[in-house]
C-alpha positions as CSV (number, residue, x, y, z in Angstrom):
1,X,-6.1,-1.7,-6.8
2,X,-9.0,-3.1,-4.7
3,X,-6.5,-4.0,-1.9
4,X,-5.2,-0.5,-1.8
5,X,-8.7,1.0,-1.6
6,X,-9.9,-1.6,0.9
7,X,-6.9,-0.8,3.1
8,X,-7.4,2.9,2.9
9,X,-11.1,2.5,3.7
10,X,-10.5,0.2,6.7
11,X,-7.8,2.5,8.1
12,X,-10.1,5.5,7.7
13,X,-12.9,3.7,9.5
14,X,-10.6,2.6,12.3
15,X,-9.4,6.2,12.6
16,X,-12.9,7.8,12.8
17,X,-12.9,10.5,15.4
18,X,-9.1,10.8,15.4
19,X,-7.0,13.5,13.8
20,X,-4.1,11.3,12.8
21,X,-3.3,7.8,11.4
22,X,-0.8,7.3,14.2
23,X,-0.8,3.6,15.2
24,X,-2.2,2.3,11.9
25,X,0.1,-0.4,10.7
26,X,0.0,-4.0,9.5
27,X,0.0,-5.3,13.1
28,X,-2.9,-3.1,14.1
29,X,-4.9,-4.0,10.9
30,X,-4.2,-7.6,11.6
31,X,-5.5,-7.3,15.2
32,X,-8.6,-5.6,13.9
33,X,-9.1,-8.2,11.2
34,X,-9.0,-5.4,8.7
35,X,-6.3,-6.5,6.2
36,X,-7.6,-6.7,2.6
37,X,-8.6,-9.9,1.0
38,X,-5.7,-11.6,-0.8
39,X,-3.1,-10.5,1.7
40,X,-1.8,-13.5,3.7
41,X,0.2,-13.6,6.9
42,X,3.4,-15.5,7.6
43,X,4.0,-17.3,10.8
44,X,6.3,-14.4,11.7
45,X,3.4,-11.9,11.3
46,X,4.4,-10.3,8.0
47,X,1.7,-9.5,5.5
48,X,2.3,-10.9,2.0
49,X,0.7,-9.5,-1.1
50,X,-0.6,-11.7,-4.0
51,X,2.7,-11.1,-5.8
52,X,4.6,-12.8,-3.0
53,X,6.2,-9.6,-1.6
54,X,5.5,-7.7,1.5
55,X,2.5,-5.5,2.1
56,X,3.2,-2.7,4.5
57,X,1.0,0.0,6.0
58,X,2.2,3.0,8.0
59,X,0.3,5.9,9.5
60,X,2.0,9.1,10.6
61,X,0.1,12.3,11.6
62,X,-2.5,12.9,8.8
63,X,-0.8,10.6,6.3
64,X,-1.4,7.0,5.5
65,X,1.1,5.1,3.4
66,X,1.0,1.7,1.8
67,X,4.0,-0.2,0.4
68,X,3.7,-3.3,-1.8
69,X,6.9,-5.1,-3.0
70,X,7.6,-7.7,-5.7
71,X,5.2,-6.2,-8.2
72,X,6.0,-7.4,-11.7
73,X,6.6,-4.9,-14.5
74,X,3.2,-5.3,-16.2
75,X,1.3,-5.0,-12.9
76,X,3.4,-2.1,-11.9
77,X,2.5,-0.3,-15.2
78,X,-1.2,-1.0,-14.8
79,X,-1.2,0.3,-11.2
80,X,0.8,3.5,-12.1
81,X,-1.7,4.2,-14.9
82,X,-4.8,4.0,-12.7
83,X,-6.7,7.1,-11.8
84,X,-6.2,7.3,-8.0
85,X,-8.1,10.7,-7.8
86,X,-6.7,13.6,-6.1
87,X,-6.2,15.0,-2.6
88,X,-9.7,16.6,-2.6
89,X,-11.6,13.7,-4.0
90,X,-9.9,10.6,-2.6
91,X,-7.1,11.8,-0.4
92,X,-4.5,10.5,-2.8
93,X,-1.2,12.4,-2.6
94,X,1.3,10.3,-4.5
95,X,2.4,7.0,-5.9
96,X,6.1,6.3,-6.1
97,X,7.9,3.4,-7.9
98,X,11.0,2.2,-6.2
99,X,12.9,-0.5,-8.1
100,X,16.0,-2.5,-7.4
101,X,17.9,-0.8,-10.3
102,X,17.2,2.8,-9.1
103,X,15.5,3.6,-12.3
104,X,12.2,4.6,-10.7
105,X,10.4,3.0,-13.6
106,X,8.2,-0.1,-14.0
107,X,10.3,-1.2,-17.0
108,X,13.3,-2.0,-14.8
109,X,11.7,-4.0,-12.0
110,X,13.8,-7.0,-12.6
111,X,13.4,-10.5,-11.0
112,X,12.5,-9.1,-7.5
113,X,9.9,-6.8,-8.9
114,X,9.2,-3.2,-8.0
115,X,8.0,-1.7,-4.8
116,X,5.2,0.8,-5.0
117,X,4.4,3.3,-2.3
118,X,1.1,5.1,-2.1
119,X,0.5,8.1,0.2
120,X,-3.0,9.2,1.1
121,X,-4.4,11.9,3.5
């Protein structure tokens, strides 16, 4: 949860004075030394989350998205149950669970884990 909020905060700070999140991605955050703690980089320049999956950030217009893969069932459930606020209070728009079994549920993540995608304004 801290990594999500830290990423959102860093992206917002780096976008101060702009009307969009265009250009905000993992490569940009890496160049700005603004990736959250716990996210490591591979020699190929991919960001890896503490679960061993990819950590992705994408900015488009007024929307900032974060994707985290390889999230185990239990961690997925805890993250889905968190209070992320709402559009007015935190800019949170949605959290989607994408699993390998197309069940869209944390209970079916399987060996590869689930992918979670957050959208913020």
